[in-house]
C-alpha positions in Angstrom: -23.1 9.8 3.7 -20.4 10.1 0.6 -17.7 7.7 2.3 -17.8 5.1 -0.1 -18.3 7.3 -3.1 -14.2 8.2 -3.4 -13.2 5.0 -2.3 -12.1 2.2 -4.8 -13.7 -1.1 -5.0 -10.8 -2.9 -3.2 -10.6 0.0 -0.4 -14.3 -0.4 0.5 -14.0 -3.4 2.5 -12.5 -1.9 5.7 -14.6 1.4 6.4 -15.7 0.7 10.2 -13.9 2.3 13.3 -12.2 -0.8 14.6 -10.8 -2.1 10.8 -9.3 1.3 10.6 -7.8 1.0 14.3 -6.6 -2.8 13.1 -5.3 -1.5 9.9 -3.0 1.4 11.8 -1.9 -0.7 14.2 -0.6 -3.0 11.6 1.1 -0.5 9.8 2.7 0.6 13.2 4.1 -2.9 13.3 5.2 -3.0 9.7 2.8 -5.0 7.9 1.4 -2.6 5.1 -1.5 -3.0 2.7 -1.3 -1.7 -0.7 -3.7 0.5 -2.6 -4.1 -2.0 -5.4 -4.6 1.1 -7.9 -1.2 2.3 -7.3 0.7 -0.9 -7.3 3.5 -1.3 -10.0 6.4 -3.5 -11.1 9.8 -2.0 -11.0 12.5 -2.8 -13.4 13.7 -5.6 -11.1 11.9 -8.2 -9.1 9.9 -5.9 -7.0 6.5 -4.5 -6.7 6.0 -1.3 -5.4 2.9 0.8 -4.3 1.7 3.0 -1.7 0.2 2.3 1.5 -3.5 2.3 1.7 -3.8 3.3 5.4 -0.5 5.8 5.8 0.4 6.6 2.5 3.9 5.2 2.9 5.7 3.9 0.0 6.0 0.0 0.2 7.5 -2.7 -2.0 7.6 -6.7 -2.0 9.1 -9.3 -3.8 6.7 -12.2 -5.0 5.6 -14.3 -2.1 7.1 -11.8 0.9 4.9 -9.3 2.8 5.0 -5.5 1.9 7.8 -3.5 3.7 8.0 0.2 4.0 11.0 1.8 2.2 12.4 5.2 1.3 11.3 6.3 -2.3 14.5 6.4 -3.8 14.9 2.7 -3.2 12.1 2.2 -5.4 13.2 2.0 -9.3 10.2 2.2 -11.2 10.6 2.1 -15.4 11.0 5.7 -16.4 12.6 6.9 -13.4 16.2 7.7 -15.2 
């Protein structure tokens, strides 16, 4: 099985069915988990990324949880 080949090192930890179900339920409750390879710092005080479970655009401030936002709310450097 090549399930782990296309996953990055940080995403290999939750590959079981119950872990995926728990992650999907946490996304429905608003607690997203970022794909660590796609997290970038924005021009402000926020970090922006993509949820590794549901693919939603998410952002956070230092010390706060990840929250889903619309893609136009994220101002990455170079998006002039």
